[in-house]
C-alpha positions in Angstrom: -0.2 0.0 0.3 1.2 3.4 -1.0 2.0 5.8 1.9 -0.7 8.5 2.3 0.2 12.3 1.7 0.7 14.2 4.9 -0.5 16.9 2.9 -3.1 16.7 -0.1 -1.5 17.0 -3.8 -3.0 20.1 -4.7 -2.0 22.1 -1.3 1.9 20.3 -1.8 2.1 22.0 -5.5 1.0 25.5 -4.3 3.5 25.5 -1.3 6.3 23.8 -3.9 5.1 27.0 -6.6 5.8 29.4 -3.5 9.3 28.2 -2.7 10.4 28.6 -6.1 8.9 31.9 -6.7 10.6 33.3 -3.3 13.8 31.5 -4.3 13.6 33.2 -7.9 12.5 36.3 -6.5 15.6 36.6 -3.5 18.3 35.4 -5.9 17.1 37.0 -8.6 16.8 40.5 -7.2 20.5 40.1 -5.7 21.8 39.2 -8.8 20.0 42.0 -11.1 21.0 44.4 -8.5 24.7 42.9 -8.7 25.3 43.0 -4.7 27.3 39.5 -5.4 30.6 38.9 -6.5 31.5 35.9 -7.9 34.5 33.8 -7.5 34.5 33.1 -11.3 33.2 35.1 -13.9 30.9 34.0 -15.7 27.9 35.5 -18.1 24.6 36.8 -16.6 22.8 34.1 -18.4 24.7 31.0 -16.6 23.3 32.7 -13.2 19.8 33.2 -14.4 19.7 29.7 -16.1 21.1 28.3 -12.8 18.3 30.1 -10.5 15.7 29.1 -13.4 17.0 25.3 -12.8 16.9 25.5 -9.1 12.8 26.7 -9.5 12.4 23.9 -11.7 13.8 21.4 -9.6 11.7 22.8 -6.8 8.5 22.4 -8.5 9.3 19.5 -10.4 10.4 17.0 -7.3 6.8 15.6 -6.6 6.1 14.7 -10.5 9.5 13.6 -10.9 11.9 13.6 -8.1 14.7 11.8 -9.5 14.9 14.0 -12.6 14.4 16.7 -10.4 17.5 15.9 -8.1 19.9 15.2 -10.8 18.9 18.7 -12.6 19.6 20.0 -9.1 22.7 18.0 -8.3 23.8 19.2 -11.9 23.2 22.5 -11.6 24.9 22.5 -8.3 28.6 22.0 -10.4 28.9 25.4 -11.7 26.8 27.6 -9.4 29.0 26.6 -6.4 32.4 26.8 -8.6 31.2 30.8 -9.4 30.2 31.5 -5.9 28.1 33.7 -4.5 24.2 33.5 -3.6 23.9 30.5 -6.0 25.5 27.7 -4.0 23.0 27.9 -1.2 20.2 28.3 -3.8 21.2 25.2 -5.7 21.6 23.4 -2.1 18.2 24.3 -1.0 16.9 23.5 -4.4 19.0 19.8 -4.2 17.9 19.2 -0.4 14.3 19.4 -1.3 14.5 16.8 -4.4 16.6 14.4 -2.2 14.1 14.9 0.6 11.6 13.9 -2.0 13.3 10.8 -3.1 13.8 9.4 0.2 10.0 9.8 0.7 8.8 8.3 -2.6 11.2 5.4 -3.3 12.3 2.8 -1.4 15.8 3.1 1.0 18.1 1.2 -1.4 17.1 3.6 -4.3 17.0 6.9 -2.4 20.6 5.8 -0.9 22.5 5.7 -4.3 20.4 9.4 -4.7 22.4 10.4 -1.5 25.5 8.6 -2.5 25.6 10.6 -5.5 24.9 13.6 -4.0 27.5 13.0 -1.4 30.0 12.4 -3.8 29.3 16.1 -5.7 29.0 18.0 -2.6 32.3 16.8 -0.5 34.2 17.0 -4.2 33.2 21.0 -4.6 34.6 21.7 -1.2 37.9 19.9 -1.7 38.2 22.0 -4.6 38.8 24.9 -2.0 41.4 23.7 -0.2 42.0 25.6 3.1 41.9 25.8 7.1 38.2 25.3 6.9 37.8 23.0 4.2 37.2 19.8 6.3 34.6 21.7 8.5 32.6 22.5 5.6 32.5 19.2 3.7 31.1 17.7 7.1 28.4 20.2 7.4 27.8 20.0 3.5 27.8 16.5 3.6 25.9 16.4 6.9 23.3 18.8 5.4 22.7 15.9 2.7 22.6 13.2 5.1 20.0 15.2 7.2 17.5 15.9 4.1 17.5 12.2 3.1 17.2 11.1 6.9 14.0 13.4 6.7 12.6 11.9 3.5 12.7 8.3 5.0 12.0 9.1 8.6 8.6 11.0 7.0 8.0 7.8 4.5 8.4 5.1 7.4 5.7 7.1 9.4 3.5 7.1 6.5 4.2 3.7 6.0 3.1 2.9 9.5 0.2 4.9 9.3 -1.1 2.9 6.3 -0.4 -0.2 8.2 -2.8 1.1 10.8 -5.3 2.2 9.2 -5.5 -1.5 6.9 -5.0 -3.1 10.8 -8.1 -1.0 11.8 -9.9 -2.0 8.7 -9.2 -5.8 9.0 -10.2 -5.2 12.6 -13.4 -3.7 11.9 -14.6 -6.3 9.3 -13.2 -9.3 11.4 -15.4 -7.7 14.4 -18.2 -7.3 12.2 -17.8 -11.0 10.7 -17.7 -12.6 14.7 -21.2 -10.3 15.1 -22.9 -11.7 12.1 -21.8 -15.2 13.2 -23.3 -14.5 16.4 -26.5 -13.1 15.0 -26.5 -16.2 12.7 -25.8 -18.5 16.1 -28.9 -16.9 17.5 -31.4 -17.1 15.0 -30.1 -20.8 13.8 -30.3 -22.0 17.2 -33.8 -20.5 18.2 -35.6 -21.5 14.7 -33.8 -24.9 15.1 -34.7 -25.6 18.6 -38.2 -24.6 17.8 -38.3 -26.7 15.0 -36.9 -29.8 16.3 -39.6 -29.5 19.0 -42.4 -29.2 17.1 -41.0 -31.9 14.5 -41.1 -34.1 17.7 -44.7 -33.4 18.8 -46.2 -33.7 15.3 -44.4 -37.1 14.9 -45.8 -37.9 18.3 -49.4 -37.2 17.4 -49.2 -38.1 14.0 -52.0 -40.6 14.0 -54.3 -40.1 17.0 -54.2 -35.9 16.8 -54.0 -34.8 12.9 -55.1 -31.5 13.8 -52.0 -30.9 16.3 -49.8 -32.6 13.8 -50.5 -30.2 11.5 -50.4 -27.2 13.4 -46.9 -28.5 14.1 -46.1 -28.5 10.2 -47.5 -24.9 10.3 -45.4 -23.7 13.0 -42.1 -25.6 11.3 -42.8 -24.1 7.9 -43.4 -20.2 9.2 -40.7 -20.5 11.0 -38.1 -22.0 8.4 -38.9 -19.2 5.7 -38.7 -16.5 8.3 -34.8 -18.4 9.3 -34.5 -18.7 5.5 -35.2 -14.9 5.4 -32.6 -13.9 7.9 -29.9 -16.4 7.1 -30.0 -14.7 3.3 -29.4 -11.5 4.7 -26.5 -12.6 6.9 -24.7 -14.4 4.2 -25.1 -12.0 1.8 -23.4 -9.5 3.7 -20.4 -12.1 4.2 -19.9 -13.0 0.5 -20.4 -9.4 -0.6 -18.4 -7.6 1.8 -19.0 -4.4 0.3 -20.0 -2.1 3.4 -23.9 -2.2 2.4 -25.5 -0.5 5.4 -27.3 -3.0 7.5 -30.3 -0.9 7.2 -30.6 -1.9 3.6 -30.4 -5.8 4.5 -33.3 -5.3 7.1 -34.1 -3.9 10.1 -32.8 -5.3 13.6 -35.3 -7.1 15.9 -36.4 -4.9 18.5 -37.6 -5.1 22.2 -41.4 -5.4 20.9 -40.7 -8.2 19.2 -40.4 -10.1 22.1 -43.8 -10.4 21.9 -43.6 -12.8 18.7 -40.4 -14.5 20.3 -42.7 -15.4 23.4 -45.9 -17.0 21.4 -43.4 -19.5 19.1 -41.5 -20.5 22.5 -45.0 -21.1 23.7 -46.0 -23.1 20.8 -43.2 -25.2 21.7 -44.6 -25.9 25.4 -43.3 -23.0 27.3 -45.2 -20.7 28.7 -43.3 -17.2 28.5 -44.0 -14.3 30.8 -43.0 -10.9 29.8 -42.3 -7.3 31.9 -40.8 -4.4 30.1 -40.7 -5.4 26.7 -42.3 -1.9 25.9 -39.2 0.0 26.8 -38.5 1.7 23.4 -35.7 4.6 24.3 -32.8 2.3 24.9 -29.6 2.9 22.2 -29.9 0.6 19.3 -27.0 -1.7 20.2 -28.2 -1.9 23.9 -31.5 -2.8 22.9 -30.3 -5.5 20.2 -28.3 -7.2 22.6 -31.2 -7.3 25.3 -32.9 -9.0 22.3 -30.4 -11.5 21.6 -29.9 -12.4 25.6 -33.6 -13.3 26.0 -33.7 -15.0 22.8 -30.5 -17.3 23.3 -31.8 -17.8 27.2 -35.7 -18.7 25.9 -34.2 -21.2 23.2 -31.9 -22.9 25.9 -35.4 -23.2 27.9 -37.0 -24.5 25.1 -34.4 -26.9 24.2 -33.3 -28.4 28.0 -36.1 -27.2 30.7 -38.8 -29.4 28.9 -42.4 -28.0 29.3 -42.4 -25.0 32.3 -42.9 -21.3 32.9 -40.1 -18.5 31.9 -39.7 -15.2 33.2 -38.7 -12.4 31.4 -38.1 -9.5 33.5 -36.5 -6.4 31.4 -35.9 -2.9 33.8 -34.3 0.2 33.0 -32.6 2.2 35.6 -30.3 5.4 34.9 -28.0 4.5 32.4 -28.1 0.9 32.4 -30.9 -1.8 31.5 -31.1 -4.9 33.0 -32.7 -8.3 31.9 -33.5 -11.5 33.6 -34.7 -14.8 32.7 -36.2 -17.3 35.1 -37.3 -21.2 34.4 -38.9 -23.4 36.7 -38.2 -26.7 34.1 -37.3 -29.7 35.6 -35.3 -31.2 32.6 -32.6 -33.4 32.9 -30.2 -30.7 30.7 -29.7 -27.0 31.8 -27.5 -24.5 30.0 -24.6 -24.8 32.7 -24.4 -28.6 31.9 -24.7 -28.7 28.4 -22.5 -25.9 27.7 -21.8 -24.7 23.9 -21.8 -20.7 22.6 -24.9 -19.7 23.9 -23.5 -18.5 27.3 -20.4 -17.3 25.7 -22.3 -15.5 23.3 -24.1 -13.9 26.1 -21.3 -13.0 28.0 -19.5 -11.2 25.1 -22.9 -9.2 24.6 -22.5 -7.6 28.0 -18.6 -7.3 28.1 -18.9 -5.0 25.0 -20.5 -2.5 27.4 -18.6 -3.3 30.8 -21.9 -4.9 32.5 -22.6 -7.6 34.4 -23.5 -11.3 33.9 -24.6 -14.1 35.8 -26.4 -17.7 35.1 -26.7 -20.6 36.8 -29.5 -23.4 38.5 -32.1 -21.8 40.9 -31.8 -23.4 44.1 -35.7 -24.4 44.3 -35.2 -25.3 40.4 -34.5 -24.3 37.2 -32.6 -22.0 35.4 -31.6 -18.4 36.1 -29.8 -15.8 33.5 -29.4 -12.1 34.3 -27.5 -9.7 32.3 -26.7 -5.5 33.1 -25.9 -3.2 30.5 -25.0 -0.1 31.4 -24.6 2.7 28.6 -23.8 6.7 28.0 -26.5 8.6 29.5 -26.6 11.2 26.7 -26.1 15.1 28.1 -28.8 17.8 28.1 -28.2 21.3 27.7 -26.8 23.9 25.3 -23.5 24.9 24.5 
């Protein structure tokens, strides 16, 4: 993945043009005023050509970094020999171009460019032998290496940011798929449990009570159709992976739909008493978690508790909601002994909100599931 730019491309180009104009005005103004004394007599047009080459290198560096660096480096030879203000101007153009080379290209290629720059600047400094030659060569070489280091550091930083963004995107996709997997487990487990119970009832009474057998088949047909719709919706998300909004695929269940869930459980022999399902001001995610926890708990009652009564109580406090599911079943298996993904899924949903989760047998018989989900209270007021 290509590292993202620190600034928008248009802004970067404008800054380069402004820098080139400042360079032309500053250096060209001194050249036109004759304030500089050159070490070597050169025609005026050569000096202006050097200034123009530096400006072109600065403007060109984002489009053709290597070409811009080569142009600035070649211009540095006559400019440094002539002296005056041409040397610093070409040094600025060379440094900015080398920075871009280190930013845009892998380290081996940019190191070759830096090496060429070091050879040139050290050679030019050695042409002027004197007591400060070594210091000047070290300073010029340090400036060249520093330009490369800044570009390479910026490249590494942008690459790290790109990797972090990609990792966050992958994690978001993974989290969404895990959420959908939990949704599929909830839908399939509940529906298949109901289908299995009604199929057993229909098979048992098919000959003696054909009306009841037909009713069982009707429930199986209805449940199967609804489950297929849910599965197609979820599997469509898994297949597409295109970020299609969930609202376009189908609405999430609401607490008011717990009444339908209770009716289905009643058809399987479990009488569900609901209290508090009319709460309608919960955040969408919290309401969905409460629905899924209740659905999973009621499904476990249908599967393991046998014919029984199940009480579902939903209570809302300040910034939190609680749901308790208690049954008085006497079935041989319970959620605790059977295990599986049910309790894990419920516990995960509660952990998302930092709440409390309890599940275990009741001393008098039956099983109890309790979940408390705190959520942020909306601030009211004006700014």
